C-alpha positions in Angstrom: 2.2 30.6 -7.6 -1.6 30.9 -8.8 -4.4 31.2 -6.4 -6.3 28.5 -8.6 -8.4 25.9 -6.5 -8.7 22.6 -7.6 -10.0 19.4 -6.4 -7.5 16.7 -6.5 -7.8 13.0 -6.0 -5.2 10.3 -5.7 -6.3 7.0 -6.7 -3.5 4.6 -5.0 -2.9 1.1 -6.2 -2.2 0.1 -2.3 -3.8 -2.5 -0.4 -4.4 -0.4 3.0 -6.7 -0.2 5.8 -7.5 3.3 7.7 -4.4 3.5 9.8 -2.2 1.8 7.5 -3.3 4.7 4.4 -3.3 7.4 6.8 0.5 6.7 8.1 1.8 5.8 4.9 0.4 8.4 2.4 -2.7 10.8 3.8 -1.1 12.4 6.5 2.4 13.0 4.9 0.6 14.0 2.0 -2.0 16.6 4.2 1.3 17.9 5.7 4.0 18.3 2.3 0.4 19.8 0.9 0.1 22.4 3.5 4.1 23.2 3.0 4.3 23.3 -0.5 0.8 24.7 -1.4 -0.2 27.1 1.2 -4.0 27.0 1.4 -4.4 23.4 0.3 -6.1 20.6 2.5 -7.2 16.8 2.8 -10.8 16.5 2.7 -11.3 13.1 3.0 -9.7 9.4 2.1 -10.9 6.2 1.9 -10.7 2.5 1.5 -12.2 0.4 -1.4 -12.9 -3.1 0.4 -14.3 -6.4 -1.4 -17.4 -8.1 0.1 -14.9 -9.9 2.3 -13.4 -7.0 3.8 -10.1 -7.2 2.1 -9.2 -3.6 1.1 -8.7 -3.4 -2.6 -7.3 0.3 -3.5 -7.2 3.9 -1.4 -7.9 7.0 -2.4 -7.4 10.7 -0.7 -9.0 13.7 -1.9 -8.0 17.0 -1.3 -8.6 21.1 -2.2 -5.4 22.5 -3.5 -4.1 25.7 -4.2 -1.8 26.5 -6.9 -1.6 25.9 -10.4 -3.2 22.7 -11.4 -0.3 21.4 -14.1 2.5 22.3 -11.2 0.2 20.0 -8.6 0.0 17.4 -10.3 3.2 16.7 -11.3 4.5 17.9 -7.8 1.7 15.2 -6.2 2.7 12.3 -8.3 6.5 13.2 -7.8 6.2 13.5 -3.8 3.9 10.2 -3.3 6.4 8.5 -6.0 8.9 9.1 -3.4 6.9 7.5 -0.6 6.9 4.2 -3.0 3.3 4.2 -4.3 2.8 1.3 -6.2 2.7 0.8 -9.9 -0.9 1.7 -11.0 -1.6 4.5 -9.1 -3.7 7.6 -10.0 -3.4 11.4 -9.2 -6.7 13.4 -10.8 -6.6 17.3 -10.9 -10.3 19.0 -11.9 -10.7 15.5 -14.4 -7.1 15.9 -15.7 -5.2 12.5 -14.7 -1.9 10.8 -15.0 -0.3 7.5 -14.2 2.0 7.4 -11.7 3.8 4.8 -9.4 7.0 2.7 -9.6 6.6 0.2 -6.9 5.2 -3.0 -7.2 3.1 -5.5 -5.0 3.0 -8.9 -3.5 0.2 -10.1 -1.5 0.8 -13.4 1.1 -2.2 -14.9 1.9 -1.8 -17.7 5.0 -3.9 -20.1 5.6 -5.6 -20.0 8.9 -7.8 -22.6 9.7 -6.5 -25.8 7.8 -2.6 -26.5 9.7 -2.6 -28.3 12.1 -3.4 -27.1 15.7 -0.1 -27.4 16.7 1.0 -24.9 14.4 -1.1 -22.4 15.3 -0.6 -23.0 18.8 3.1 -22.4 18.6 3.7 -20.5 16.3 3.4 -16.6 16.9 2.3 -15.1 12.8 4.1 -11.6 14.1 7.4 -13.6 14.3 6.4 -14.9 10.8 6.4 -11.4 9.7 9.6 -10.4 11.9 11.2 -13.0 9.3 9.4 -12.5 6.3 10.5 -8.4 6.6 13.9 -9.7 7.4 14.1 -12.3 4.1 12.9 -9.8 2.1 16.6 -7.9 3.0 15.9 -4.5 1.2 14.0 -5.7 -1.8 10.6 -4.7 -0.4 8.6 -3.7 2.7 5.8 -4.9 4.5 2.9 -1.6 4.0 -0.2 -3.6 5.4 -2.5 -6.8 6.3 -6.0 -8.0 6.4 -7.1 -11.2 8.4 -10.7 -12.7 7.7 -11.3 -15.8 9.6 -9.6 -18.0 7.7 -7.0 -15.6 5.7 -3.8 -13.9 6.7 -3.0 -11.3 3.9 0.3 -9.8 4.0 0.9 -7.0 1.6 4.5 -6.6 0.4 5.7 -3.5 -1.9 9.4 -3.1 -3.7 10.8 -2.2 -6.9 10.6 -5.6 -8.5 8.3 -8.3 -7.5 10.7 -11.3 -9.1 12.9 -9.9 -6.8 10.8 -9.7 -3.6 9.7 -13.1 -4.5 12.9 -15.0 -4.9 14.2 -13.1 -1.8 11.0 -15.0 0.2 10.8 -18.4 -1.3 13.2 -20.0 0.9 11.3 -19.0 4.0 7.7 -19.8 2.3 9.1 -23.0 1.2 10.3 -24.2 5.2 8.0 -22.2 7.7 5.1 -24.3 9.0 2.8 -21.1 8.9 3.7 -20.9 5.1 2.4 -24.2 4.3 -1.0 -23.7 2.1 -0.1 -19.9 1.5 -0.6 -18.7 -2.2 1.1 -15.4 -3.0 -0.5 -12.8 -5.8 0.6 -10.1 -7.7 -1.3 -6.9 -6.8 1.0 -4.0 -8.4 
């Protein structure tokens, strides 16, 4: 193994806040790097947010010890196995490689314009459980974001079309889904 030290940056096309990013990508990557490329370490991580505070993408930076080409290929494979969204990029010493296989959907729930009874009697966490069940293995909820008037739920899986089809009936009938919007994000 090479003793070359390189800078690694992983730009994830994933809408995750700090805890979500850490649990899903940053912490597993840090542990894996230490095992796979001894002497490597994560230096920093962050999430790019919109002016309203919605997460748009995230990144992890690390110092890695090993052959830069081997590091790049191994990191891309490791993170892809964790379900990295399409449009993600791994950079080692300025050389970039696109990677990622998952597609993503953002479900935006209306937090202010439904009847007061809907908000008073229905629990968004129960809706999220129903959404998870409706996905039926086509994808998974990886993150969420709340503003004063919207709750966004970020769902990733191998096919946006399959996920949309799997949840379409739930979105058509559930009171909390009235006025919702579904956007493709990866």
